[in-house]
C-alpha positions as CSV (number, residue, x, y, z in Angstrom):
1,X,54.1,-36.8,223.9
2,X,56.1,-36.4,220.5
3,X,55.6,-40.5,220.3
4,X,52.3,-40.4,220.5
5,X,52.0,-37.4,218.4
6,X,53.4,-39.6,215.3
7,X,51.7,-43.0,216.2
8,X,48.5,-40.8,215.6
9,X,49.9,-39.1,212.7
10,X,51.6,-42.3,211.2
11,X,49.4,-43.9,208.6
12,X,50.4,-47.5,210.0
13,X,49.6,-47.2,213.6
14,X,45.7,-48.6,213.1
15,X,44.2,-45.8,214.4
16,X,43.6,-45.1,211.2
17,X,42.0,-47.5,208.5
18,X,44.5,-48.1,205.5
19,X,42.1,-46.0,202.6
20,X,43.9,-44.8,200.1
21,X,43.8,-41.0,200.1
22,X,41.4,-40.5,197.2
23,X,39.3,-41.9,199.6
24,X,40.3,-40.3,202.7
25,X,40.4,-37.3,200.5
26,X,36.4,-38.2,199.8
27,X,36.0,-38.4,203.4
28,X,37.6,-35.1,204.4
29,X,35.2,-33.6,201.7
30,X,31.9,-35.0,203.1
31,X,32.8,-33.9,206.0
32,X,33.6,-31.1,205.5
33,X,29.7,-30.4,203.9
34,X,28.3,-31.6,206.8
35,X,30.1,-29.3,208.8
36,X,29.0,-26.3,206.8
37,X,25.7,-27.6,206.8
38,X,25.5,-27.6,210.8
39,X,26.9,-24.8,210.6
40,X,24.9,-22.7,208.1
41,X,21.6,-24.2,210.0
42,X,23.3,-22.5,212.8
43,X,21.0,-18.5,212.4
44,X,23.6,-15.9,214.6
45,X,21.5,-13.0,215.6
46,X,23.1,-9.9,215.1
47,X,22.8,-8.1,218.1
48,X,21.4,-4.6,218.8
49,X,24.0,-1.8,218.6
50,X,23.6,2.1,218.9
51,X,25.4,3.1,216.7
52,X,23.9,1.5,213.7
53,X,20.8,3.6,213.9
54,X,20.2,7.6,214.2
55,X,18.0,8.3,217.0
56,X,15.8,11.0,218.1
57,X,14.2,11.7,221.5
58,X,10.7,12.2,222.3
59,X,10.3,15.1,225.0
60,X,7.0,15.1,226.7
61,X,6.6,18.6,227.9
62,X,3.8,18.3,230.2
63,X,5.6,15.8,232.2
64,X,8.9,16.6,231.6
65,X,10.6,12.7,230.6
66,X,12.7,12.2,227.4
67,X,13.8,8.8,225.8
68,X,15.6,7.9,222.7
69,X,14.2,6.5,219.6
70,X,15.2,4.8,216.2
71,X,14.5,7.7,213.5
72,X,12.3,6.0,211.0
73,X,9.2,5.2,213.8
74,X,6.1,6.6,213.2
75,X,5.0,7.9,215.7
76,X,1.3,8.4,217.2
77,X,0.4,10.5,219.9
78,X,-2.0,10.9,222.6
79,X,-5.0,13.3,222.2
80,X,-4.0,14.3,226.2
81,X,-0.7,15.6,226.0
82,X,0.7,12.0,228.8
83,X,2.4,10.2,226.3
84,X,3.2,8.6,222.7
85,X,3.3,5.6,220.7
86,X,6.0,4.7,218.2
87,X,5.4,2.2,216.0
88,X,8.3,-0.1,214.1
89,X,8.6,0.6,209.9
90,X,8.6,-2.7,209.6
91,X,5.8,-3.9,211.8
92,X,3.5,-1.8,213.0
93,X,3.1,-4.3,216.1
94,X,6.1,-3.3,217.4
95,X,5.2,-0.7,219.9
96,X,7.3,1.6,222.0
97,X,5.1,3.7,224.0
98,X,5.7,5.9,227.0
99,X,2.6,7.8,229.4
100,X,2.7,9.9,233.0
101,X,0.2,10.7,235.3
102,X,-0.4,12.0,238.9
103,X,-0.3,9.0,241.7
104,X,-3.8,8.8,243.6
105,X,-4.0,10.4,246.7
106,X,-4.1,7.6,249.7
107,X,-7.7,8.5,250.4
108,X,-9.0,7.2,247.2
109,X,-7.3,4.1,247.6
110,X,-10.4,1.8,249.0
111,X,-7.8,-0.1,251.2
112,X,-5.0,1.3,253.1
113,X,-3.8,-1.7,254.3
114,X,-4.3,-3.5,250.9
115,X,-1.1,-1.3,249.4
116,X,1.9,-3.6,247.3
117,X,5.3,-2.4,247.0
118,X,7.8,-3.7,244.5
119,X,11.2,-2.8,245.6
120,X,13.4,-1.4,243.1
121,X,14.9,-3.5,240.6
122,X,16.4,-1.2,238.1
123,X,17.7,1.7,237.8
124,X,18.6,4.2,234.7
125,X,21.3,6.1,233.7
126,X,20.1,9.1,234.8
127,X,20.3,7.5,238.2
128,X,17.0,7.0,238.7
129,X,15.1,3.7,240.5
130,X,12.5,2.4,239.5
131,X,10.7,-1.1,238.4
132,X,11.3,-2.9,235.2
133,X,9.7,-6.0,234.1
134,X,9.7,-8.6,231.3
135,X,6.3,-10.2,230.6
136,X,6.7,-13.1,228.1
137,X,3.3,-14.3,226.7
138,X,2.0,-16.9,223.2
139,X,1.1,-13.6,221.0
140,X,2.9,-10.5,223.0
141,X,5.9,-10.2,225.2
142,X,6.6,-6.4,227.5
143,X,9.2,-4.4,228.3
144,X,8.1,-1.8,230.8
145,X,9.3,0.5,233.1
146,X,7.7,2.3,235.9
147,X,9.7,4.9,237.7
148,X,7.4,7.5,240.4
149,X,9.0,11.3,241.3
150,X,7.4,12.8,243.9
151,X,3.2,12.4,243.3
152,X,4.0,11.7,239.2
153,X,4.0,8.7,238.0
154,X,6.3,7.8,234.7
155,X,5.4,4.5,232.9
156,X,7.7,3.4,229.4
157,X,6.4,0.0,227.6
158,X,7.8,-1.5,224.5
159,X,6.1,-5.0,223.2
160,X,5.8,-7.1,219.8
161,X,4.9,-10.4,219.1
162,X,6.1,-13.1,220.8
163,X,8.3,-14.8,218.4
164,X,10.1,-11.2,217.2
165,X,10.4,-10.0,221.2
166,X,14.0,-11.7,221.3
167,X,14.9,-9.2,218.1
168,X,14.2,-5.8,220.3
169,X,15.2,-7.3,223.6
170,X,18.6,-5.3,223.7
171,X,16.7,-2.0,222.0
172,X,13.9,-1.8,224.6
173,X,16.7,-2.4,227.2
174,X,18.7,0.6,225.9
175,X,15.6,2.5,225.5
176,X,14.7,2.5,229.3
177,X,18.2,2.9,230.4
178,X,18.3,5.9,228.9
179,X,14.8,6.8,229.6
180,X,15.3,10.7,231.6
181,X,13.1,12.6,234.2
182,X,13.0,16.6,233.9
183,X,13.5,18.6,237.2
184,X,10.0,20.2,236.2
185,X,7.1,19.2,234.9
186,X,4.0,21.6,233.6
187,X,2.4,19.5,236.1
188,X,2.5,20.2,239.9
189,X,4.8,17.7,241.7
């Protein structure tokens, strides 16, 4: 092994052409420029870091749910108190929204046998199971969390333009994980 290393390092080994040092230095300089252009062209996406955010907690007293949101986001409350919308100060098309409502009684559902059941695929940090979906569209992408407790259904959604969705995915995931349902709401469960 030592002999092989000496042979590779030796300029007389024939593996590297015999070049004057100035040309070899030029070649190394060109390689360094090419490498920096290649590496410089790659962008490193800084990951979402919760400690870099200042948070507030939205609490819906009517339905008893809550979740964190970045403190700089603007709120647009709903008229009926069922939910809220937050928009990013950087891009008003990036939204976080949440609402709740009563599930329809079985007698109102048109076809009893037409029930669609989706198995839970997500559990919040609180331990509540639900369904989390991510829909990636050409224009807009949406992460949606659906939870049910008793007769109430809870919805949380994060949406962004599709080209920017990857910048918000970890933020949306963090908020969905942090979503909480209280033990009591003002609406009978």
